[in-house]
N, C-alpha and C positions, 0 to 999 in steps of 0.2 A: 472623590478621593481620600483629604488630605494632601503630603506632600507625595503622592507617587508620580514618578516620570516616566516615560513612554515614550518611549526613542530606538529606533533605528540602531545594532548590532556593532561595538568595534572589538579588533580583534581585543583592547585589552581586559576587555567582561569576560576572556575563557573561563581565567581560573576562578571569579569567584563562580560564576553560574556553574562550570565542573563542582566546582566544593558543591552548590548543595543538589549538586543528581547525583554524585558518588553515592544515594539513597536509598531512589527510586524503588528498587527493586531491589532481592535478596543478591542478587551476580550485578547489580552497579544500575550501567543505566550508555545508552545505546547513545546519547547525543557527543561523549569525547570525540565518535568514530566520525560526526559526520559536519562537527562545529564548523573547519574551514572550508569544506566544500557548501554549505547553507552561507556564513559567513562571506566569499565569495559570487553567490550563483545569483548569478543576470538574468534570471527568471524569477527569482523569487526574495522576498525580504525576511533578515531575522530579526525578531523585534526582543531589547528588555525590557522590564516594570524594573525603576530603580527605587528606594528608599534611600535617603540624606547620600548619591549617586554609587550607594552601592546596588548592584544587581540581586534579582529577590526573587526574575521569575524571567521566563522564557516562551518563545515560538519564533516556529515559521511559519511561512506562508508560501506556499507553489505557486506563481501565477501563471499559468497553462500557456503556449499562443491561441488553443482553439479557446479561450474566452472563459473556461474551466478552474477557480483557485481551491487550492488544500491548507485546509491548516490542517496541522501538525511538531509534535511536538513540544507540546505547552508543560511546561513546569512549574511549579509553583515551590518556593524556599518550605522548609515545614514547620518554618519559624514564623511564617506571615500568610498560610493558612487560614479563607475562611473570615479575610480583611475585605472582600469581592471582590481581587486582584483577579480572577481567572476573567469575571461577569469583562473590568474594562478594557482585559488580552483582546477575548473574542468583540468587544463591539467595535477598537481597533483595529482592526481584522476583517473587519469588515466593511469597515472606511474603506484601510486602506485597498481592498479588492474591488472592490463600487470604482474607489476612483481611481483606477486601473482598467478601468472595462470590463470585468470580469461577469459576467451574467448568471454562472449556477456555484456556490460556496459551495463546500463538501468537508467531512471531518467525518475519522473511525475511535471509537471506545469504545473500550470495552464495558457488557451489558452490563456489570457491574457497580460501572463508575454514574451511581444516579449522580450527584453533585453535579458532572458535565450534562446529561441528560437534561437537565432543570435549566440552565446556564442556555446552551441552547435553542430549548425551544419557547423557552421567555424572547430568543430575539430572532425569531422566527421559523429558527430551523428545524423541518418535516424526518425522523424516519424514511428513509430511502429504501435500507434492505440492509441484509445482515448477513458474518460471514462464516467459517471456520479460518482456521490457523495452522495450517499442518506442517513436519516437517518430516525429511532425512538425512543420515549423513551420505555425503557423495560417495560413493560403490567405487571399487577399483576395477578397473576394465573396460571393455568396450563397449559401448551400449548398440548391441546391438541389432539387427532390421529394423533401423529409426532409420524415416530419408525425412529430410525437409519437405514443405509441397510447396510450390512452386508458385510465382504471380500467375499464371496462365486460372490460377484453380480456382482464384476470389467470386467467380458470379455462383462456383458450385459450392461454399462453401459458407456464404454470404443469405444465399436463399436459405438457406440450412438454419444459421443461427439466428437469426431475426422472426425463424418462427418458434426461437424452440423452449423452454419449458426453463433451462437452465439462464439464456439467455433475461428470460424471461425476470425469471426467481429475482433473478439479478440484477436487477432494472437499470437492465444494459451498459452497465459497466466490468470491469475487468482491470484482474490488480498489477501495475509496475509497480513492483517490492512491495512495499505499506501503501503506494498511491495510488486511490482507486479514479478511472478517465474515463469517460465514454468509450464502449467498444460502435466504433460503426463501419462500414465500410472502408471510409480513408482508412485509419488505426492500422482494417487490418489488410490493406494495401502494403500501411507504411512494414507490418511486420513478417509480409514476404516477402517485401521484395528486400530484408535486413536477413531472412534463410531464418527470420523466431518460429514459425510455424510446423508443428514435429504430427507426426504418424507411422503408421505402422505398415514398412515394407512388404508388398506383393498384396493389399489387402486396400476396400476403396477406403479412402480419408475420411471420408462420414460413418465409420465403423467409430472411428476414434482423433482426434486433433488433439492437440495444446498450443499453445503460445507462452513460449517460455521465457521469458529475461533476464535482462541480471538486475541484481537490487545495488540501487544506494549504498547503503549498507556493508556490500563488497562481499558477503557472506559467502554468496557461490547464487545459481541459476535459480529462478522462480517461477511455478508455474503460476500465470496472472489470469488460465483461462481453457478449462478443457471441458469439452463438449464427443457427442456424438451417438448414434446410436443401437451402437453395441456395447454393454457394461462390461460382461469380457473384455474386450476388444481396449478398450478403454485404460479398466485394469493394470493390461501385460504393457500400455502402453505410460503411464503412470509409473511403473515398476522399476521401465527398464529408464524412463530418464534419468532415474536414480544417479547414473551413468555419466553420465554428462559430465564437462567439466570449462565454463564456461568459462573465461576467461580469467586463468588459473592464478596470472602475475597479482589482480590482485583482491585474489581471497584471501579473507583471514579466519573466515569460520567452512570448513568445508562443510554445507548444508549446504540442500536441496527445501525451496519451501511453498505450502501449495496455499493457495488464499481460493477459494470457492463459495458459493452462496450456501446456507445454510437448505440443505438435502439429504437428510437423511445416509441417505442408500449410497449418496457422493463421498460423502464421509467416510461411511463403509465400505467402499471401495479402494480407498485409500490408507484406512487401516489394514487390511486385507494386502496392502501393497509393502506393507514394511512403514509404512510412516506412521507419527506422535502424536494428539495434540500440542499445540505451543500453549497453549492454556485450556482449564476447563467449560471455559464461559465461549459463547462464540461472542466475537467483536460487534458491533453496530457502526454501523453505516447514516451519518447526514448531511441532508442535503435544502441547502437555502435558493429560491434563482431571483439575483439580484433586478 
């Protein structure tokens, strides 16, 4: 790859990285919101690619204690694209994850991002799922008739989840912000213990329930998983969740995201409840067992 250098990021790289990230999308990029957190992340690695000691690429690797790895935020300077940098960064990430004892690596990308699909598949990744991302502004007022499910509901919920079409379509994963990880009985217990699992008061929890977390983007709560037997109850639930106001002191963009498998009936459910698609296309999830 010539004089491309790949190394751990340092604080002094920030200006150059944010400069080439500022035009990623029409509205800019979220990298500036997460740079400091990613740089100091004890469970991750922030990596840069450099030409002549100048950063021209960046990527973050999330190393989870569950043995799951997540690759995110890969950006290449416009002037240095189509030089094979993304492939080298991706390989570097795989080597780092393998060396850290990670058992499965994953990433998410837009369905139209064909170059990243090709790079991943050449390195052994395979598509494991797909998802929609919708959002709604957080609403003023109280989230009436919502309850937090208690830890003693775990057996009832897990028995339902592991047989659910939503769970199977989602490849057994759920979203923690823009990071996907395994949903199992242990992670369900974790969220029940934290008070992250919501249902409608006065109804059977299996009519509709949702895991709601706070995104690392600090924009507000995120519905990472929703499921249930009663679609009308689920629609009511996700509508009322728009009134949640979690961690208000750190929210910079008052909105609620919803990430879910590409089930058309579930997308319609969210649309009926007042949500808007984040993009017109779904996102694809890729995985590689290491």
